[in-house]
N, C-alpha and C positions, 0 to 999 in steps of 0.2 A: 504493500500500500504506500502511495506517495505521501510524503509529509508536507509537501509544498503545493501551491497551485500548479496545475499542469502547464500553464504558460508563463511561469515565473521567469524563465530565461529570456523571454521576448524583450522585457525592459532592460536586459543586460547586453543587448546586441550593440556592439561598437561600430561594426562595419558589415555591410552586406552588398554583394554584387552577384553576377551570374555564376561565379565559380566557387566562392567561399563566403563564410560567415566568421567574423571574429567576435567572440563574446568576452565579457568581463567575468571570469570564473570566480565564484564565491569561495570563501574558506570553508573547510570542514567537510568537503564532499570529494570522494574519489571520482575520477573521470570515467573509469572503466571498471566493472566488477571483476574481482579475481575469481578463478574457478572455484565453485563451491561456497563462495562467500555469501553471507546474508547481508541484507541492508540495501539501500538504494544507491545509485550512482548518477552522475550527471547525464549519462547516456539515456537514462530512463525518461528524460524530459526533452530529448531532441525532436520528438514528433511535432512539437509546437513550432519548430523552426523550419518547417518545409517551405512556407511562403509560396504555395502554389505548385511546388514540384511533387512528383508522385512518391518520392521516398525521403526519409529523414537524412539530414547531413550526418557525416561521420568524422571521427577524430583524425586530424592530420598529424598530431603530436600529442604529448601528454604533459600535464603539470601535476606536482605532488598534491596530496590531499589538502594540505594547509597552505599551499601557495595560491595567491590570488592573481588576477590580471588576465592579460591577453591569451586567449586560447583559440586556435584556428580549427575550423571545421570545413571539410570539403562538401560541396553541395551535390555532387554526383560522381560516379566512379572515375570518369576521365579527369575531372578536376582533382580528385583525391590522389590519383596516381602522380599527377604533376606536383602537387604539394609534397607528397612523400619524397619525391625525387629531390626537390629543393631542400628539404630538411636534411636528407641523407648526404647531399653534396656540400652542406654547410653554407648554402647560398642565402639563407634566411638570417637577417640581423636581429638579435634578441638582446634587449636591455632590461636588466632587473634592478630594482632598488631593494636594499637591505639595511636594516638597523641592527647593529652588532655591538656586542660588548668588546671593549678593547679598541685600540687605534692601530691601523696597519702601518708598518714601517718596512719599506718605504711607503709613502702615501699612494703610490700607483705602481703598477707592475703587471707581470704575467705569471700566473701560477700554472706550471707545467708539471702535473703530477698524475700518473696513471691510477685508475680506480678499479678495484675488484670487489666482488661480493664476498662477505664473510658470514658464514652461518655458525651460530652457537646455540646454547640451550635457551637463550632469551629471544631467539628469532634471528633476523639477519640485519646486516648493516653494510654500507659501503665503506671501504677503507683504502688508503693509499698503499700501493704495493708495486714492486717492479714487474710483477707478472700480470698487472692489470691492463685495461684498455686505455689508449691515449685519451687524455682529458686536459683541456687547456681553457683557462679562464683569465680574461683581462679584467682588471679592477682599478678603481680610483676612488680616493676619499673625497667626498663632496662637502662634508661638515663634521665637526666633532665637538662634544661638550660633555663634561662630567663623566668621562670614561666610556661614553657611547659614541659610536660613529655611524654616519650615514654614508653608505658605500654604493657606488654604481658598479655592477658586474655585467660583463659581456662574455658569455660562454661561446667559445669557438667550436666546441664539440657538445654533444647532447647526452652525456651519461646520466644515469640515475643518481639523484641527490648531489650532482656535481658541485653546484655553487655552495651548497650547505657544507659539504666536506672540505672543499677548497678554502673557504673563508675561515672555517674552524682551524684548518691546518696552519694558518698564519696568525693564530691567536685572536681571531675575531669571530667567535661563534655567533650565529644569528639569534637575536632575542626571541624567546618562545619556541625555539627548535626542540622538539621532544626527544630527538635522537642524538644530535650532535651539539646541542647548546649547553648553556650554563644550567647546572642542576639545582640552582637555588630555588627556594619556594616562590620567590617573587617572579622569576622568569617562567616557572612552570604554569603560573596562573595567566600568562599573557598569550594572545594569539601569536603565531609565528610571523615575524616581520620580514617576509620575503614576498615581493610583488613583481610580477611580469609587467613592467611599465610600458614597454614599446616593442613592437615587432614590425619589421620591414620586409616585405615579400616581393621579389622581382617576378611576379607571376605572368605579366604580360610581355610579349616579345616587342610590341610596338609602343607601349605606353610606359610611363614612369613606374617605379616600384610603389606598391601600396604600403603606406605607413600608418599604423594605428597606435594610439596611446590609450592607456587605461588609467583612470584616476585612482590613487591609493584608497583603500577602504578607510572608513572614518577613524577607526582606532589607530591606524598607521599614520594618518594625517595628523592626529593629535600628538602622537609620539614624535613625528618629524618636527613639530613646532617646538618641542623641548630640546631638540638637537641642533636645529639650524639657527 
């Protein structure tokens, strides 16, 4: 049973054309259900995003459960294949905003650290390891105050939990991150402060790339006011 109105994603559409839809993903929802998992996912609501087409749009990529912001959907199979190719080739420019504990030194740079999946008794997590897959993230400090930093991250690869692990690896865990963040009670009570701020897609051969911005959610906007 759905816990939200069937059309709640309609008001979260940031961009729509004949090939794709970009929505502002809310926090706290997985985009795609895991095999055998119970509970709803964002895909359960894609039926309201047909806008006259015979089938629902489908995911062109994924965001973590608690990450907010730009999420791209392909409107039909041909468009979806093209979008998948753009993401696979690294042709899509992605910009994320994060509020972190700690201040990065240097204030900007490239994190080139391969990531691999680690399974243990408590579940699984991603970790940096020489046997992992190539993972590269560019970052820069935008503002800092009181031990908190506002960081822009631009992943050049698309590994699971990439930005979260990479920022934690330079001493700047994302506030509210339940896996890689500060384990203090204060941070555990906060939403994860990672937001897919902008996405740029060169989907047209003849026209300019499509650039879409997502406003930060209210709780992150308030937190940014304390840092900037």
